[in-house]
PDB file of the backbone (N, CA, C, O) and the ligand in Angstrom, with CONECT records:
HET     ZN  A 101       1
ATOM      1  N   UNK A   1      77.887 -17.084  21.399  1.00  0.00           N
ATOM      2  CA  UNK A   1      77.109 -16.171  20.556  1.00  0.00           C
ATOM      3  C   UNK A   1      77.089 -14.568  21.323  1.00  0.00           C
ATOM      4  O   UNK A   1      76.506 -14.341  22.383  1.00  0.00           O
ATOM      5  N   UNK A   2      77.748 -13.697  20.641  1.00  0.00           N
ATOM      6  CA  UNK A   2      77.682 -12.425  21.397  1.00  0.00           C
ATOM      7  C   UNK A   2      76.451 -11.502  20.469  1.00  0.00           C
ATOM      8  O   UNK A   2      76.025 -11.614  19.319  1.00  0.00           O
ATOM      9  N   UNK A   3      76.172 -10.644  21.508  1.00  0.00           N
ATOM     10  CA  UNK A   3      74.937  -9.600  20.668  1.00  0.00           C
ATOM     11  C   UNK A   3      75.568  -8.867  19.596  1.00  0.00           C
ATOM     12  O   UNK A   3      76.788  -8.891  19.439  1.00  0.00           O
ATOM     13  N   UNK A   4      74.885  -8.302  18.950  1.00  0.00           N
ATOM     14  CA  UNK A   4      75.501  -7.513  17.754  1.00  0.00           C
ATOM     15  C   UNK A   4      75.765  -6.045  18.459  1.00  0.00           C
ATOM     16  O   UNK A   4      75.105  -5.539  19.366  1.00  0.00           O
ATOM     17  N   UNK A   5      76.815  -5.554  17.844  1.00  0.00           N
ATOM     18  CA  UNK A   5      77.458  -4.331  18.515  1.00  0.00           C
ATOM     19  C   UNK A   5      76.409  -3.275  18.440  1.00  0.00           C
ATOM     20  O   UNK A   5      75.798  -3.163  17.377  1.00  0.00           O
ATOM     21  N   UNK A   6      76.092  -2.397  19.551  1.00  0.00           N
ATOM     22  CA  UNK A   6      75.333  -1.475  19.609  1.00  0.00           C
ATOM     23  C   UNK A   6      75.819  -0.221  18.990  1.00  0.00           C
ATOM     24  O   UNK A   6      76.796   0.386  19.430  1.00  0.00           O
ATOM     25  N   UNK A   7      75.049   0.204  17.849  1.00  0.00           N
ATOM     26  CA  UNK A   7      75.465   1.406  17.210  1.00  0.00           C
ATOM     27  C   UNK A   7      74.416   2.415  17.511  1.00  0.00           C
ATOM     28  O   UNK A   7      73.268   2.034  17.736  1.00  0.00           O
ATOM     29  N   UNK A   8      74.717   3.626  17.530  1.00  0.00           N
ATOM     30  CA  UNK A   8      73.900   4.769  17.769  1.00  0.00           C
ATOM     31  C   UNK A   8      73.191   5.250  16.697  1.00  0.00           C
ATOM     32  O   UNK A   8      73.620   4.967  15.578  1.00  0.00           O
ATOM     33  N   UNK A   9      72.201   5.915  16.798  1.00  0.00           N
ATOM     34  CA  UNK A   9      71.102   6.287  15.729  1.00  0.00           C
ATOM     35  C   UNK A   9      71.928   7.089  14.695  1.00  0.00           C
ATOM     36  O   UNK A   9      71.771   7.006  13.477  1.00  0.00           O
ATOM     37  N   UNK A  10      72.769   7.826  15.289  1.00  0.00           N
ATOM     38  CA  UNK A  10      73.633   8.832  14.277  1.00  0.00           C
ATOM     39  C   UNK A  10      74.512   7.993  13.316  1.00  0.00           C
ATOM     40  O   UNK A  10      74.555   8.190  12.102  1.00  0.00           O
ATOM     41  N   UNK A  11      75.234   7.004  13.999  1.00  0.00           N
ATOM     42  CA  UNK A  11      75.815   6.182  13.108  1.00  0.00           C
ATOM     43  C   UNK A  11      75.163   5.324  12.164  1.00  0.00           C
ATOM     44  O   UNK A  11      75.711   5.052  11.096  1.00  0.00           O
ATOM     45  N   UNK A  12      73.933   4.837  12.502  1.00  0.00           N
ATOM     46  CA  UNK A  12      73.236   4.151  11.780  1.00  0.00           C
ATOM     47  C   UNK A  12      72.919   4.982  10.509  1.00  0.00           C
ATOM     48  O   UNK A  12      73.133   4.544   9.378  1.00  0.00           O
ATOM     49  N   UNK A  13      72.351   6.313  10.783  1.00  0.00           N
ATOM     50  CA  UNK A  13      72.092   7.236   9.591  1.00  0.00           C
ATOM     51  C   UNK A  13      73.086   7.405   8.650  1.00  0.00           C
ATOM     52  O   UNK A  13      72.898   7.406   7.433  1.00  0.00           O
ATOM     53  N   UNK A  14      74.379   7.579   9.332  1.00  0.00           N
ATOM     54  CA  UNK A  14      75.676   7.714   8.500  1.00  0.00           C
ATOM     55  C   UNK A  14      75.703   6.497   7.548  1.00  0.00           C
ATOM     56  O   UNK A  14      75.888   6.596   6.335  1.00  0.00           O
ATOM     57  N   UNK A  15      75.520   5.446   8.151  1.00  0.00           N
ATOM     58  CA  UNK A  15      75.868   4.424   7.260  1.00  0.00           C
ATOM     59  C   UNK A  15      74.744   4.260   6.243  1.00  0.00           C
ATOM     60  O   UNK A  15      75.047   3.591   5.255  1.00  0.00           O
ATOM     61  N   UNK A  16      73.636   4.691   6.291  1.00  0.00           N
ATOM     62  CA  UNK A  16      72.500   4.697   5.159  1.00  0.00           C
ATOM     63  C   UNK A  16      72.697   5.644   4.191  1.00  0.00           C
ATOM     64  O   UNK A  16      72.586   5.425   2.985  1.00  0.00           O
ATOM     65  N   UNK A  17      73.031   6.858   4.770  1.00  0.00           N
ATOM     66  CA  UNK A  17      73.023   7.852   3.644  1.00  0.00           C
ATOM     67  C   UNK A  17      74.377   8.162   3.103  1.00  0.00           C
ATOM     68  O   UNK A  17      74.546   8.888   2.123  1.00  0.00           O
ATOM     69  N   UNK A  18      75.453   7.519   3.856  1.00  0.00           N
ATOM     70  CA  UNK A  18      76.910   7.444   3.270  1.00  0.00           C
ATOM     71  C   UNK A  18      77.557   8.749   3.899  1.00  0.00           C
ATOM     72  O   UNK A  18      76.984   9.335   4.817  1.00  0.00           O
ATOM     73  N   UNK A  19      78.754   9.183   3.389  1.00  0.00           N
ATOM     74  CA  UNK A  19      79.617  10.079   4.063  1.00  0.00           C
ATOM     75  C   UNK A  19      78.821  11.369   4.305  1.00  0.00           C
ATOM     76  O   UNK A  19      77.759  11.553   3.711  1.00  0.00           O
ATOM     77  N   UNK A  20      79.337  12.288   5.193  1.00  0.00           N
ATOM     78  CA  UNK A  20      78.559  13.251   5.744  1.00  0.00           C
ATOM     79  C   UNK A  20      78.643  14.455   4.732  1.00  0.00           C
ATOM     80  O   UNK A  20      78.133  15.494   5.151  1.00  0.00           O
ATOM     81  N   UNK A  21      79.156  14.492   3.566  1.00  0.00           N
ATOM     82  CA  UNK A  21      79.331  15.522   2.762  1.00  0.00           C
ATOM     83  C   UNK A  21      78.122  16.137   2.293  1.00  0.00           C
ATOM     84  O   UNK A  21      77.398  15.488   1.539  1.00  0.00           O
ATOM     85  N   UNK A  22      77.764  17.460   2.683  1.00  0.00           N
ATOM     86  CA  UNK A  22      76.283  17.844   2.236  1.00  0.00           C
ATOM     87  C   UNK A  22      76.197  17.830   0.702  1.00  0.00           C
ATOM     88  O   UNK A  22      77.072  18.310  -0.019  1.00  0.00           O
ATOM     89  N   UNK A  23      75.104  17.259   0.271  1.00  0.00           N
ATOM     90  CA  UNK A  23      74.604  17.297  -0.982  1.00  0.00           C
ATOM     91  C   UNK A  23      73.419  17.677  -1.230  1.00  0.00           C
ATOM     92  O   UNK A  23      72.482  17.175  -0.609  1.00  0.00           O
ATOM     93  N   UNK A  24      73.222  18.628  -2.176  1.00  0.00           N
ATOM     94  CA  UNK A  24      71.920  19.240  -2.486  1.00  0.00           C
ATOM     95  C   UNK A  24      70.776  18.172  -3.014  1.00  0.00           C
ATOM     96  O   UNK A  24      71.086  17.085  -3.501  1.00  0.00           O
ATOM     97  N   UNK A  25      69.619  18.554  -2.878  1.00  0.00           N
ATOM     98  CA  UNK A  25      68.585  17.664  -3.374  1.00  0.00           C
ATOM     99  C   UNK A  25      68.392  18.298  -4.791  1.00  0.00           C
ATOM    100  O   UNK A  25      68.909  19.371  -5.101  1.00  0.00           O
ATOM    101  N   UNK A  26      67.624  17.569  -5.608  1.00  0.00           N
ATOM    102  CA  UNK A  26      67.306  17.974  -6.923  1.00  0.00           C
ATOM    103  C   UNK A  26      66.770  19.362  -6.896  1.00  0.00           C
ATOM    104  O   UNK A  26      67.380  20.173  -7.592  1.00  0.00           O
ATOM    105  N   UNK A  27      65.839  19.745  -6.286  1.00  0.00           N
ATOM    106  CA  UNK A  27      65.089  20.908  -6.053  1.00  0.00           C
ATOM    107  C   UNK A  27      66.175  22.126  -5.719  1.00  0.00           C
ATOM    108  O   UNK A  27      66.206  23.207  -6.307  1.00  0.00           O
ATOM    109  N   UNK A  28      66.999  21.735  -4.716  1.00  0.00           N
ATOM    110  CA  UNK A  28      68.001  22.775  -4.269  1.00  0.00           C
ATOM    111  C   UNK A  28      68.880  23.156  -5.519  1.00  0.00           C
ATOM    112  O   UNK A  28      69.202  24.284  -5.893  1.00  0.00           O
ATOM    113  N   UNK A  29      69.193  21.915  -6.081  1.00  0.00           N
ATOM    114  CA  UNK A  29      70.368  22.169  -7.141  1.00  0.00           C
ATOM    115  C   UNK A  29      69.645  22.925  -8.203  1.00  0.00           C
ATOM    116  O   UNK A  29      70.285  23.804  -8.780  1.00  0.00           O
ATOM    117  N   UNK A  30      68.365  22.706  -8.557  1.00  0.00           N
ATOM    118  CA  UNK A  30      67.518  23.492  -9.619  1.00  0.00           C
ATOM    119  C   UNK A  30      67.566  25.115  -9.357  1.00  0.00           C
ATOM    120  O   UNK A  30      67.909  25.978 -10.165  1.00  0.00           O
ATOM    121  N   UNK A  31      67.131  25.285  -8.013  1.00  0.00           N
ATOM    122  CA  UNK A  31      67.187  26.568  -7.493  1.00  0.00           C
ATOM    123  C   UNK A  31      68.772  27.289  -7.547  1.00  0.00           C
ATOM    124  O   UNK A  31      68.899  28.485  -7.808  1.00  0.00           O
ATOM    125  N   UNK A  32      69.624  26.640  -7.342  1.00  0.00           N
ATOM    126  CA  UNK A  32      70.990  27.109  -7.250  1.00  0.00           C
ATOM    127  C   UNK A  32      71.743  27.044  -8.572  1.00  0.00           C
ATOM    128  O   UNK A  32      72.871  27.527  -8.666  1.00  0.00           O
ATOM    129  N   UNK A  33      71.086  26.411  -9.664  1.00  0.00           N
ATOM    130  CA  UNK A  33      71.967  26.238 -10.717  1.00  0.00           C
ATOM    131  C   UNK A  33      72.437  27.424 -11.623  1.00  0.00           C
ATOM    132  O   UNK A  33      73.521  27.468 -12.203  1.00  0.00           O
ATOM    133  N   UNK A  34      71.372  28.462 -11.659  1.00  0.00           N
ATOM    134  CA  UNK A  34      71.721  29.556 -12.345  1.00  0.00           C
ATOM    135  C   UNK A  34      73.112  30.365 -11.673  1.00  0.00           C
ATOM    136  O   UNK A  34      74.074  30.760 -12.332  1.00  0.00           O
ATOM    137  N   UNK A  35      72.976  30.461 -10.540  1.00  0.00           N
ATOM    138  CA  UNK A  35      73.918  31.099  -9.749  1.00  0.00           C
ATOM    139  C   UNK A  35      75.228  30.456 -10.011  1.00  0.00           C
ATOM    140  O   UNK A  35      76.252  30.992 -10.436  1.00  0.00           O
ATOM    141  N   UNK A  36      75.027  29.222  -9.686  1.00  0.00           N
ATOM    142  CA  UNK A  36      76.413  28.162  -9.782  1.00  0.00           C
ATOM    143  C   UNK A  36      77.004  28.330 -11.039  1.00  0.00           C
ATOM    144  O   UNK A  36      78.232  28.334 -11.130  1.00  0.00           O
ATOM    145  N   UNK A  37      76.303  28.466 -11.995  1.00  0.00           N
ATOM    146  CA  UNK A  37      76.915  28.378 -13.415  1.00  0.00           C
ATOM    147  C   UNK A  37      77.511  29.970 -13.688  1.00  0.00           C
ATOM    148  O   UNK A  37      78.578  30.198 -14.259  1.00  0.00           O
ATOM    149  N   UNK A  38      76.701  30.878 -13.219  1.00  0.00           N
ATOM    150  CA  UNK A  38      77.291  32.292 -13.378  1.00  0.00           C
ATOM    151  C   UNK A  38      78.673  32.451 -12.494  1.00  0.00           C
ATOM    152  O   UNK A  38      79.706  32.893 -12.996  1.00  0.00           O
ATOM    153  N   UNK A  39      78.588  32.119 -11.386  1.00  0.00           N
ATOM    154  CA  UNK A  39      79.701  32.011 -10.638  1.00  0.00           C
ATOM    155  C   UNK A  39      80.971  31.418 -11.229  1.00  0.00           C
ATOM    156  O   UNK A  39      82.093  31.926 -11.235  1.00  0.00           O
ATOM    157  N   UNK A  40      80.536  30.112 -11.781  1.00  0.00           N
ATOM    158  CA  UNK A  40      81.740  29.458 -12.487  1.00  0.00           C
ATOM    159  C   UNK A  40      82.319  30.108 -13.829  1.00  0.00           C
ATOM    160  O   UNK A  40      83.454  29.830 -14.215  1.00  0.00           O
ATOM    161  N   UNK A  41      81.535  30.932 -14.475  1.00  0.00           N
ATOM    162  CA  UNK A  41      81.830  31.601 -15.602  1.00  0.00           C
ATOM    163  C   UNK A  41      82.573  32.706 -15.178  1.00  0.00           C
ATOM    164  O   UNK A  41      83.581  33.061 -15.789  1.00  0.00           O
ATOM    165  N   UNK A  42      82.150  33.288 -14.164  1.00  0.00           N
ATOM    166  CA  UNK A  42      83.083  34.409 -13.590  1.00  0.00           C
ATOM    167  C   UNK A  42      84.272  34.240 -12.902  1.00  0.00           C
ATOM    168  O   UNK A  42      84.930  35.177 -12.448  1.00  0.00           O
ATOM    169  N   UNK A  43      84.635  32.779 -12.791  1.00  0.00           N
ATOM    170  CA  UNK A  43      85.804  32.557 -12.562  1.00  0.00           C
ATOM    171  C   UNK A  43      85.839  32.220 -10.869  1.00  0.00           C
ATOM    172  O   UNK A  43      86.846  31.790 -10.306  1.00  0.00           O
ATOM    173  N   UNK A  44      84.584  32.491 -10.204  1.00  0.00           N
ATOM    174  CA  UNK A  44      84.513  32.361  -8.875  1.00  0.00           C
ATOM    175  C   UNK A  44      84.541  30.980  -8.340  1.00  0.00           C
ATOM    176  O   UNK A  44      84.391  30.024  -9.101  1.00  0.00           O
ATOM    177  N   UNK A  45      84.717  30.836  -7.124  1.00  0.00           N
ATOM    178  CA  UNK A  45      84.987  29.410  -6.491  1.00  0.00           C
ATOM    179  C   UNK A  45      83.253  28.773  -6.313  1.00  0.00           C
ATOM    180  O   UNK A  45      82.656  28.719  -5.238  1.00  0.00           O
ATOM    181  N   UNK A  46      82.736  28.373  -7.560  1.00  0.00           N
ATOM    182  CA  UNK A  46      81.167  28.193  -7.242  1.00  0.00           C
ATOM    183  C   UNK A  46      81.043  27.024  -6.245  1.00  0.00           C
ATOM    184  O   UNK A  46      80.155  26.971  -5.394  1.00  0.00           O
ATOM    185  N   UNK A  47      82.077  26.014  -6.428  1.00  0.00           N
ATOM    186  CA  UNK A  47      81.864  24.956  -5.383  1.00  0.00           C
ATOM    187  C   UNK A  47      81.784  25.310  -4.010  1.00  0.00           C
ATOM    188  O   UNK A  47      81.085  24.733  -3.177  1.00  0.00           O
ATOM    189  N   UNK A  48      82.609  26.390  -3.787  1.00  0.00           N
ATOM    190  CA  UNK A  48      82.651  26.905  -2.203  1.00  0.00           C
ATOM    191  C   UNK A  48      81.265  27.574  -1.983  1.00  0.00           C
ATOM    192  O   UNK A  48      80.558  27.252  -1.028  1.00  0.00           O
ATOM    193  N   UNK A  49      80.845  28.641  -3.017  1.00  0.00           N
ATOM    194  CA  UNK A  49      79.639  29.234  -2.683  1.00  0.00           C
ATOM    195  C   UNK A  49      78.424  28.371  -2.684  1.00  0.00           C
ATOM    196  O   UNK A  49      77.543  28.552  -1.845  1.00  0.00           O
ATOM    197  N   UNK A  50      78.334  27.361  -3.670  1.00  0.00           N
ATOM    198  CA  UNK A  50      77.152  26.633  -3.675  1.00  0.00           C
ATOM    199  C   UNK A  50      77.588  25.224  -3.223  1.00  0.00           C
ATOM    200  O   UNK A  50      77.746  24.285  -4.003  1.00  0.00           O
ATOM    201  N   UNK A  51      77.761  25.169  -1.939  1.00  0.00           N
ATOM    202  CA  UNK A  51      78.410  23.592  -1.322  1.00  0.00           C
ATOM    203  C   UNK A  51      77.354  22.695  -1.630  1.00  0.00           C
ATOM    204  O   UNK A  51      76.168  22.918  -1.386  1.00  0.00           O
ATOM    205  N   UNK A  52      77.848  21.590  -2.216  1.00  0.00           N
ATOM    206  CA  UNK A  52      76.901  20.302  -2.327  1.00  0.00           C
ATOM    207  C   UNK A  52      76.610  20.105  -3.599  1.00  0.00           C
ATOM    208  O   UNK A  52      76.363  18.939  -3.907  1.00  0.00           O
ATOM    209  N   UNK A  53      76.559  21.058  -4.581  1.00  0.00           N
ATOM    210  CA  UNK A  53      76.201  21.265  -5.956  1.00  0.00           C
ATOM    211  C   UNK A  53      77.121  20.010  -6.549  1.00  0.00           C
ATOM    212  O   UNK A  53      76.697  18.919  -6.931  1.00  0.00           O
ATOM    213  N   UNK A  54      78.289  20.402  -6.524  1.00  0.00           N
ATOM    214  CA  UNK A  54      79.101  19.316  -7.426  1.00  0.00           C
ATOM    215  C   UNK A  54      79.084  17.852  -7.069  1.00  0.00           C
ATOM    216  O   UNK A  54      79.247  17.050  -7.989  1.00  0.00           O
ATOM    217  N   UNK A  55      78.887  17.364  -5.715  1.00  0.00           N
ATOM    218  CA  UNK A  55      78.624  16.030  -5.429  1.00  0.00           C
ATOM    219  C   UNK A  55      77.493  15.588  -6.163  1.00  0.00           C
ATOM    220  O   UNK A  55      77.540  14.535  -6.800  1.00  0.00           O
ATOM    221  N   UNK A  56      76.248  16.467  -6.119  1.00  0.00           N
ATOM    222  CA  UNK A  56      74.894  16.201  -6.443  1.00  0.00           C
ATOM    223  C   UNK A  56      75.050  15.970  -8.081  1.00  0.00           C
ATOM    224  O   UNK A  56      74.513  15.002  -8.620  1.00  0.00           O
ATOM    225  N   UNK A  57      75.787  16.889  -8.788  1.00  0.00           N
ATOM    226  CA  UNK A  57      75.832  16.587 -10.286  1.00  0.00           C
ATOM    227  C   UNK A  57      76.567  15.478 -10.422  1.00  0.00           C
ATOM    228  O   UNK A  57      76.232  14.739 -11.348  1.00  0.00           O
ATOM    229  N   UNK A  58      77.464  15.157  -9.769  1.00  0.00           N
ATOM    230  CA  UNK A  58      78.243  13.783 -10.127  1.00  0.00           C
ATOM    231  C   UNK A  58      77.431  12.637  -9.919  1.00  0.00           C
ATOM    232  O   UNK A  58      77.662  11.536 -10.417  1.00  0.00           O
ATOM    233  N   UNK A  59      76.438  12.924  -9.146  1.00  0.00           N
ATOM    234  CA  UNK A  59      75.585  11.564  -8.687  1.00  0.00           C
ATOM    235  C   UNK A  59      74.295  11.751  -9.451  1.00  0.00           C
ATOM    236  O   UNK A  59      73.465  10.857  -9.283  1.00  0.00           O
ATOM    237  N   UNK A  60      73.978  12.719 -10.239  1.00  0.00           N
ATOM    238  CA  UNK A  60      72.459  12.941 -10.727  1.00  0.00           C
ATOM    239  C   UNK A  60      72.484  13.202 -12.272  1.00  0.00           C
ATOM    240  O   UNK A  60      72.625  14.372 -12.629  1.00  0.00           O
ATOM    241  N   UNK A  61      72.382  12.406 -13.046  1.00  0.00           N
ATOM    242  CA  UNK A  61      72.495  12.566 -14.472  1.00  0.00           C
ATOM    243  C   UNK A  61      71.249  13.647 -14.932  1.00  0.00           C
ATOM    244  O   UNK A  61      71.382  14.316 -15.956  1.00  0.00           O
ATOM    245  N   UNK A  62      70.431  13.718 -14.361  1.00  0.00           N
ATOM    246  CA  UNK A  62      69.387  14.723 -14.970  1.00  0.00           C
ATOM    247  C   UNK A  62      69.781  16.346 -14.668  1.00  0.00           C
ATOM    248  O   UNK A  62      69.537  17.312 -15.391  1.00  0.00           O
ATOM    249  N   UNK A  63      70.383  16.323 -13.524  1.00  0.00           N
ATOM    250  CA  UNK A  63      70.718  17.724 -13.130  1.00  0.00           C
ATOM    251  C   UNK A  63      72.120  18.037 -13.757  1.00  0.00           C
ATOM    252  O   UNK A  63      72.476  19.201 -13.938  1.00  0.00           O
ATOM    253  N   UNK A  64      72.806  17.096 -14.041  1.00  0.00           N
ATOM    254  CA  UNK A  64      74.154  17.102 -14.877  1.00  0.00           C
ATOM    255  C   UNK A  64      73.740  17.660 -16.214  1.00  0.00           C
ATOM    256  O   UNK A  64      74.346  18.543 -16.820  1.00  0.00           O
ATOM    257  N   UNK A  65      72.681  17.071 -16.594  1.00  0.00           N
ATOM    258  CA  UNK A  65      72.239  17.367 -18.041  1.00  0.00           C
ATOM    259  C   UNK A  65      71.872  19.029 -18.163  1.00  0.00           C
ATOM    260  O   UNK A  65      72.358  19.857 -18.933  1.00  0.00           O
ATOM    261  N   UNK A  66      70.839  19.200 -17.120  1.00  0.00           N
ATOM    262  CA  UNK A  66      70.466  20.663 -17.029  1.00  0.00           C
ATOM    263  C   UNK A  66      71.715  21.664 -16.793  1.00  0.00           C
ATOM    264  O   UNK A  66      71.678  22.809 -17.244  1.00  0.00           O
ATOM    265  N   UNK A  67      72.706  21.226 -16.141  1.00  0.00           N
ATOM    266  CA  UNK A  67      73.753  21.942 -15.834  1.00  0.00           C
ATOM    267  C   UNK A  67      74.616  22.246 -17.088  1.00  0.00           C
ATOM    268  O   UNK A  67      75.111  23.362 -17.249  1.00  0.00           O
ATOM    269  N   UNK A  68      74.786  21.240 -17.968  1.00  0.00           N
ATOM    270  CA  UNK A  68      75.687  21.039 -19.111  1.00  0.00           C
ATOM    271  C   UNK A  68      74.663  22.208 -20.085  1.00  0.00           C
ATOM    272  O   UNK A  68      75.242  23.202 -20.524  1.00  0.00           O
ATOM    273  N   UNK A  69      73.503  22.068 -20.314  1.00  0.00           N
ATOM    274  CA  UNK A  69      72.695  22.850 -21.099  1.00  0.00           C
ATOM    275  C   UNK A  69      72.731  24.288 -20.871  1.00  0.00           C
ATOM    276  O   UNK A  69      72.842  25.098 -21.792  1.00  0.00           O
ATOM    277  N   UNK A  70      72.618  24.663 -19.399  1.00  0.00           N
ATOM    278  CA  UNK A  70      72.675  25.914 -19.004  1.00  0.00           C
ATOM    279  C   UNK A  70      74.129  26.641 -19.073  1.00  0.00           C
ATOM    280  O   UNK A  70      74.266  27.848 -19.272  1.00  0.00           O
ATOM    281  N   UNK A  71      75.150  25.754 -18.886  1.00  0.00           N
ATOM    282  CA  UNK A  71      76.506  26.156 -19.161  1.00  0.00           C
ATOM    283  C   UNK A  71      76.866  26.528 -20.704  1.00  0.00           C
ATOM    284  O   UNK A  71      77.699  27.391 -20.983  1.00  0.00           O
ATOM    285  N   UNK A  72      76.239  25.880 -21.546  1.00  0.00           N
ATOM    286  CA  UNK A  72      76.611  26.001 -22.876  1.00  0.00           C
ATOM    287  C   UNK A  72      75.571  27.260 -23.311  1.00  0.00           C
ATOM    288  O   UNK A  72      76.006  28.156 -24.034  1.00  0.00           O
ATOM    289  N   UNK A  73      74.612  27.273 -22.984  1.00  0.00           N
ATOM    290  CA  UNK A  73      73.696  28.566 -23.167  1.00  0.00           C
ATOM    291  C   UNK A  73      74.210  30.016 -22.679  1.00  0.00           C
ATOM    292  O   UNK A  73      74.123  31.023 -23.381  1.00  0.00           O
ATOM    293  N   UNK A  74      74.717  29.988 -21.480  1.00  0.00           N
ATOM    294  CA  UNK A  74      75.305  31.216 -20.857  1.00  0.00           C
ATOM    295  C   UNK A  74      76.642  31.385 -21.626  1.00  0.00           C
ATOM    296  O   UNK A  74      76.990  32.552 -21.810  1.00  0.00           O
ATOM    297  N   UNK A  75      77.447  30.402 -22.106  1.00  0.00           N
ATOM    298  CA  UNK A  75      78.811  30.688 -22.728  1.00  0.00           C
ATOM    299  C   UNK A  75      78.703  31.474 -24.096  1.00  0.00           C
ATOM    300  O   UNK A  75      79.517  32.246 -24.603  1.00  0.00           O
ATOM    301  N   UNK A  76      77.219  30.974 -24.637  1.00  0.00           N
ATOM    302  CA  UNK A  76      76.941  31.330 -26.081  1.00  0.00           C
ATOM    303  C   UNK A  76      76.332  32.679 -26.123  1.00  0.00           C
ATOM    304  O   UNK A  76      76.229  33.355 -27.147  1.00  0.00           O
ATOM    305  N   UNK A  77      75.845  33.104 -24.668  1.00  0.00           N
ATOM    306  CA  UNK A  77      75.001  34.387 -24.772  1.00  0.00           C
ATOM    307  C   UNK A  77      76.087  35.506 -24.689  1.00  0.00           C
ATOM    308  O   UNK A  77      76.998  35.515 -23.860  1.00  0.00           O
ATOM    309  N   UNK A  78      75.882  36.420 -25.626  1.00  0.00           N
ATOM    310  CA  UNK A  78      76.835  37.535 -25.442  1.00  0.00           C
ATOM    311  C   UNK A  78      76.616  38.383 -24.199  1.00  0.00           C
ATOM    312  O   UNK A  78      75.491  38.613 -23.756  1.00  0.00           O
ATOM    313  N   UNK A  79      77.875  38.893 -23.588  1.00  0.00           N
ATOM    314  CA  UNK A  79      77.922  39.598 -22.269  1.00  0.00           C
ATOM    315  C   UNK A  79      77.000  40.850 -22.469  1.00  0.00           C
ATOM    316  O   UNK A  79      77.092  41.507 -23.506  1.00  0.00           O
ATOM    317  N   UNK A  80      76.210  41.147 -21.591  1.00  0.00           N
ATOM    318  CA  UNK A  80      75.651  42.438 -21.478  1.00  0.00           C
ATOM    319  C   UNK A  80      76.265  43.279 -20.467  1.00  0.00           C
ATOM    320  O   UNK A  80      76.665  42.837 -19.390  1.00  0.00           O
ATOM    321  N   UNK A  81      76.358  44.831 -20.918  1.00  0.00           N
ATOM    322  CA  UNK A  81      76.778  45.626 -20.007  1.00  0.00           C
ATOM    323  C   UNK A  81      78.399  45.431 -19.789  1.00  0.00           C
ATOM    324  O   UNK A  81      78.995  46.108 -18.951  1.00  0.00           O
TER     325      UNK A  81
HETATM  326 ZN    ZN A 101      69.254  15.909  -9.278  1.00  0.00          ZN2+
END
């Protein structure tokens, strides 16, 4: 019998939370959603500016719904100025 392999605390955390790609929390997602959608509509690289938004949306139906609603709203809104 051999003892279990020793793994560092960081490795253990990485195993628990998965890949180290930064992902927003729902609160952060909510705060950044306006900006993210505006950037996307402007043709800017929203995923680069608001890093972590895309992976969060892909894994969070609630935020994905908010994102879809906001996107539809802003698209239908006449441009001002
Ligand atoms: Zn969320």
